[in-house]
C-alpha positions, -999 to +999 in steps of 0.1 A: +038+492+846+016+465+831+025+443+800-001+428+782+005+396+761+003+409+728+032+433+737+056+401+744+047+386+710+076+389+686+053+389+655+036+419+670+069+437+680+083+432+643+046+444+630+053+476+649+086+480+629+070+474+599+045+502+607+073+527+613+090+516+580+057+521+558+051+553+572+083+562+562+083+554+528+049+564+522+060+600+533+078+601+497+049+591+479+031+619+457+010+643+473-019+633+451-016+597+467-025+607+503-061+599+503-054+568+482-023+542+483-005+561+509-033+561+530-045+524+523-010+511+532-008+527+566-042+515+574-031+479+564+005+481+584-018+493+614-042+464+609-018+438+612-006+451+645-041+457+659-056+426+649-029+405+664-031+426+695-070+420+694-067+381+688-043+375+718-072+390+738-098+369+727-108+339+749-114+311+722-091+295+698-114+300+668-117+338+678-080+342+680-073+323+650-098+344+630-083+377+641-044+362+631-062+353+595-071+390+593-036+404+606-025+379+577-047+391+551-038+427+556+000+416+553-009+399+519-026+435+513+000+455+523+026+435+501+001+437+471+000+478+476+041+478+478+040+457+447+018+480+432+035+510+445+069+498+427+052+494+395+042+530+396+078+541+406+066+552+439+096+534+454+128+519+439+132+482+430+156+479+462+129+494+485+104+464+482+131+437+486+139+452+522+101+455+531+094+420+516+120+404+539+098+418+569+070+408+558+081+374+552+094+370+587+059+385+600+038+362+575+058+330+591+053+340+627+013+347+619+011+313+606+031+298+633+009+315+660-024+302+643-010+269+643+001+269+677-038+273+685 
């Protein structure tokens, strides 16, 4: 089976793991949040992977960099919602620490990817 270039990117692979973590953690959120913070966090996490994949397929460096910038912005959006979820007591104090480590690693790799262009 053909493997596309984005599938080989370590940052994309880590972002996929983050999506799984976000889905797992948001399953425990209150049901009334399903169309609010739960949905928003899931969409932001998926946006990170999607924009890394789309950026890798662009033919110009500025175009690629733009998609990586959007991925980074989605990552920060996700972090913000994670902090808010903790403030609202939807998650424990220890859960954001673990997820934040993943977010920090992905942020570093997206920045490195953009800088390599």
